[in-house]
N, C-alpha and C positions, 0 to 999 in steps of 0.2 A: 129236408131233415128235422123235420119239427119236434122229435123225439128226443131232440140235444138240445132244445130249449131249457129243460131242468136238469141237463145233465152237470154235474161235478166238474169244476175248471181247476184242472191240478198244478200246484205250484212246481216249479223247476225241482225243488227239494225233495218231492215226494219221490221220483224216481229212481233215486240211488237207494230209499231207505224202505224197503218192504213193510215194516210195520207202521211206519208212518200214511204209507201208500195205502194198505188195508183200512187204515183208521179213517180217512177221507175218504175211501169208497163204501164205508159203512160195512162191509162183508168180506167174506175170504172166497167168495166165488171165483172161477176160473176167467170171466169176461164179463167185462162192463163196458157202456158208452159213456164217454168221458168228454171233455172238451181239454185241448192241450194247451201250454203255456201260452203258446202263439195265436191260440182260436180255432185251432181246427179241428172239425169236430170229427172224434176216432172210437173205432171199436178196440179198447184194451182186453189184451189177453194176458192172464197175470198165472194162469195154472201151468205146472211142468208138461203134463200131459198134453193138455190143450195147445199149448205154444210150440211142442214138437209136431203135431198133428197140422196145424197151422203152416209151419214153415216147410212142411211137407206136400202143401195141398195144390196141385196145379192149379186150381181155379182162384188162387190169390196169385197175383202177378206184380211185377215191379213197374210196368211200363204205364207212364202217364195218361196214354190214351184211354185205359181203362178207368182211370178216375173221374169222379162225378166232377162236371166244369167248375163248381165253386170251387173245389179242391186244389187246382194248378196251381195258384199262384201262391200258394204254401210251399211249394216243391221246385225252387228256380234251379235245381240241378237238374232237373227232369225234363225241362221245355227246351223249346229249339233256341232260347235266349244264352242257353250256357252252351258253350264248344266243344265242349270233351265229355260227350254223354253218349259215346259209342263205347262203353266199356263193359263188362261183364254184369256188375253188381245190381244195373237197372235193367239188363236185358233178360229177355224170356226166351225159354225154348221154342222153336230148335237152335235159335241163334245163340241162346246160352252156352249150349253144349259146343258148338262151333268154337265160341271165342274162349271158355274156359279151357280146352284141349288144347289149342295154339297156344294160349299163354302158360299153360303147364308145361311144354315142351322147352319153355326159357326159364319156368321159375321151377325148378326142380327139388325134389329132396336131398340129391346130391348137392346141390349148387348151395343148398341152405347150409347143410352139415359143412360143406368145405370152407365156410365163414367161422368156423368154430373159432379157430385159433385168432382169427383177426378181432372175433367181437371180442375174446377175453383180452386180446393186446388192449384196445380202444378202453376198454372197462377198467383194463388196470392203469391207462396212462391218465383217465379220467379221477380215479381215487389218489395217483399220485399228485394230483396238481391241489386237493385240499388235505390230504391225509396229515401233514404236518401243522394244519391249523387248530385243529381240536374243535371246528366247528364248519357246517356248511349249509346250503340249501340243496339237499338231495333231489330236488325237481330240476334245478339249473346245472347241477354239478355233475349229475348221473342219468337220470331218468328221461328228462329231455335229449341232450346230446348223443347219448348214445345210440338209439334207435333211427335219428335223423342221419345220423354219421355213415349207420350201416345201410339204410335204403339210399341217401345218395350215391357211396361208392359202389352199391349194386346195380344202380342204373348208371353210373359214368355221369353223374354230375359233379362239374370242379369245386374243389373247395370253397374259391371265393364268390360262388354264387348260392352257397348252401343258406345263408342267413336270409336272404331275399326269398329265397326256395321255402323255408319254414315260415315264414311271415305269412304267403300266400295259402298255404297249408292250413294255417291257423284259423285262416277267414273259412274255409271251405268247410272243417270240422265245428264250426260255431252257428252253422245253418239254423236257421229259424230262430234263434236264443240270442248270442252275442255277435251276430253278423246278419246285416239286413239284404233283402232281395239284391238291392244294387253290388251291395260289396260281394255278394257271392259271383255275380256276374263278371266284375271287373278282375276279380282274382282269378276267376277260370281264364278270359281272355288273355291275361299275362302269361299265365300258364302255356296257353294254347301258342303263343307265339315264341316263348323260350323253346317249347317242344317242339315244335315245327324246326328249328333251325337246328337243333341236337338230333332229331329224327335224320334231318337233310345230311348233316355231317357223318353219322353212322351208317347210312344207305352207301355214301361214298367210300368210308374206311371204316367198316367193322371192327370192333374191339371184342373185350371179354365181358362186358357188361351186359344187363339185362334189356336194354334197350337194343343192343345188336342181337341178340338171342332172340329177342321178340320178330324181326324184322325177318330173319332167317327161318324161322319157325314155319314148318309147312307139314300139312296133313293131304299126302296125294298131290292135287293140283291147287289147294288152298293156300292161302296166305292172310297174313292180316296185314289189311289195310294202313297207311299212314296214319290214318285220324284212327283208327283201332289202336293202334301202338301207343300214340299220343295219349289218348283216353285212360287206355288201360295204364299207362306210365303214371300218369296223374293217380288213377286208383290205387297204385301201390305205393304211393309216396305218401298220400295224404291219408288213407285208411291203415296202412300198414304202421305207419310211425306213431300215430296217436292212440292205437289201440295199446302197444306197448308201452308207449310213455305212462299212461294209467295204470297197466299191470304191472310195472316196476314201482311207480310212488306209491299206489293204492296198496301194493302188497308189501312195501317196506314199512308203510305206516300199521297195516295191521299186524306185522312183527313187533313193531315198537310197543304196541298197545295190548301185545301177549307175550310179554318176556318169557313166560314157563318154556312156550313153544318154540320160542327163538333160541332157547337154550337147548331143546331137544333137536334142533334142526343143526345147531353148532356142534352137537355131541356125535351127530350122526347124519352127515353129509349124503349118505346115500338116499335119505329121505327125500332129499332136493325135487325130483321128477313130480314126484306124488304131492308133495307140499305146494307145488305151484299149481295144481289142479285145484285144489282145496281153496288157495288164496283167489284164483279166478272165481270160483264157486262164492267165497264170501263177501268179497266186495266186487263186484264184475265193473270190468273197466269199461265194458258198453253197457249202459244202464237199459236203453229200448232199443229195438231194431224196427225200424221204421219204415214209412212207402211202399207198402203191400196192400194192393187193390184188387177188391172182389170184382171178376171180370164176368161171373155170373152167382146167380144165387147158392148159398151155401151154409150150411149149419156149423159151428162150431162150439163143442161142450153143449149141443141142445139149443143153442142162442143162433138165431137167422139172421144173417147177413146179406142184404140190399146189394145188388150189383152196382158198381162203385164207390162203396165205401172203402176208407182207410183204416186198416187194420196195423194195429202196433201190438209187437210182441215184447212184455216188460221182463226182459231178460233176468235184472235183478231180482223181481218178484218169482221169478220160475226156478231160479237158482235156490230160494228159499223156500219151495214147496215143501209144507210137512207130511205131504203124503208122499214124497220120496227122498225126501234128507232128513233124517232123527235130527231134533233139537237143530234146527237149522241155523239159529243165531248163535251156536257154538262152533268156535273154530278147532278144527280135528285135523292136524296135519297128516293122521293115518285114515283118515276116512277114504274110502271106496267110494268115489263119485260115478263109478261104472259110465262114462262115456254121456250123461245126464246133462251137465254145466252147458248154457248156451251164450257163453261170454263169446264166443266166433261163430255165432247163428247154428244153424242146422241145416240139413237138406241139399239141395243143389246150391245153394248160395253159401254154403259153409266156407268160411275165410280160408282162403288159400295159402296166406301168408302167416298162417298159426304155427306150424312149425317155426318159423324164425321167430317169431313171438316168444313162444316158450322159449326157445333156446337162449335167447337173449334175457329173460327174467331169470332163468337157471343160473346165469352165469353172473348177471347181476346180483342176484341175493347171495349167492355163495361168494362172492368175492367181497361184499361189503361185510357179511359175518366172518369171515376170515381176517379183511384188515381194519376192522373197523373196531378196538375194543370198547366197552362202557358206552356202547350207543344207546342213546337216549333223545327223546322230543326236548327241544329246546323251549317250547312253549306249550301252554295249556293245549289239549285237542279241540277245546272249544275256541281257539285263536285260530285255527285254520280254515283256508278260504279254500272254496272250490270253484272252477270255471262254470259260469250260468249255460247249463246245457240239459237237456232230457233225453238225449242221444248217450251223451259220454259221461262218465264219472271221474273229473281231473283235477287232481289239487293245485292250485297255483304256485305253490311254496311248500316246503317240508324241511323246517328248521332243524338242526339235530346238533348235537353236541357228543364228542368221544374223547378218548384218550389220543394227543397226539402222538404221531410216527413219524419216524424218517426212514426208516428203511423199508422197502418194498417186501411183500410176503408172495412169493411165487406161486401159480397156481397148482394144484396137485398134478403129477405127471399125467395120469389116465383120465379122459374125458367123463364126465357124468353124463351118459346118455339117456336119452327116455328109452321105454318100451314101447313099442307102438302095437 
């Protein structure tokens, strides 16, 4: 891949900042050959139309067997060393469709919607714990514990095990940046041992949790194997909670930095579903969608892609494409995004947990705005730090101050539902 010899090597910080990214690339074209921060040669897709086309192109596959041999070392979760790879994220048709249909029978929209009262209850309890203090770190107080509690409850993970579960999930989401190859493999093996015991228990005595539902899911004579249940449970845990953590933390920071939008949302809570979409677009929780490999020659926006090349979709750049979004650098909570945002990917790999993430975001934002008056950043924005990742855009802390309160303010009687 000699043509990568002169390719720009992008820093981690460029992936969540479209303007910085385009400045480093030298132009705003939709496709670029670059080197990722870990040294992996990559075709980077930044245009919205090109990104959507690439994510829907069947010639771009997730299986590592299609990758050029020299790229395998950059993808520890896709190789034989990782024990939980039998999930739908890295599967290709026809097996992907089979896995998604079976997992979808367990992870239904109805199951997600039935969690709404519990999500509100968890959120209120988390706010109760800090409301009288007048200050908090909204990452550790809300953005992190809310989604990890929700997904662990849905999977049936005992309370006492959740801290260790979170620790290993954090390792997996730091792939190729804050986590090394050996750490990824070790975390996968720990989770495999734990989930093996959990699946065995649920097979003997099914409950109302997702693991039991996946074990019972059936399509004609087909069922998920135990390895597939373990792998997809790991996927729902690690991918599901991390995206939601970032949605909540990034969205709250965006609102804090745009007080006029916050005031508008406080005055009209019915705006919340649309506001969540704009917050997802404005600061995408997923900076880039990685690990797509060309199975055969193809073109993306007129650029030839060779078999074996790695293609990355810049969700952050695609969400700020001025050809699709007028004044993309301006926050507009009334913006009609028209299903063009890519924070949850696109095509057959569109995130199965997107409805849950959106619901948690709606409830978290609405509860914070309702219960914490005079909410403001406790430090200058320049002092905020971010997790080192080119896949995800995650605040390490969000210190805020507000007027202390001692009495809880109940949630509105009617749920604020999305229109699908």
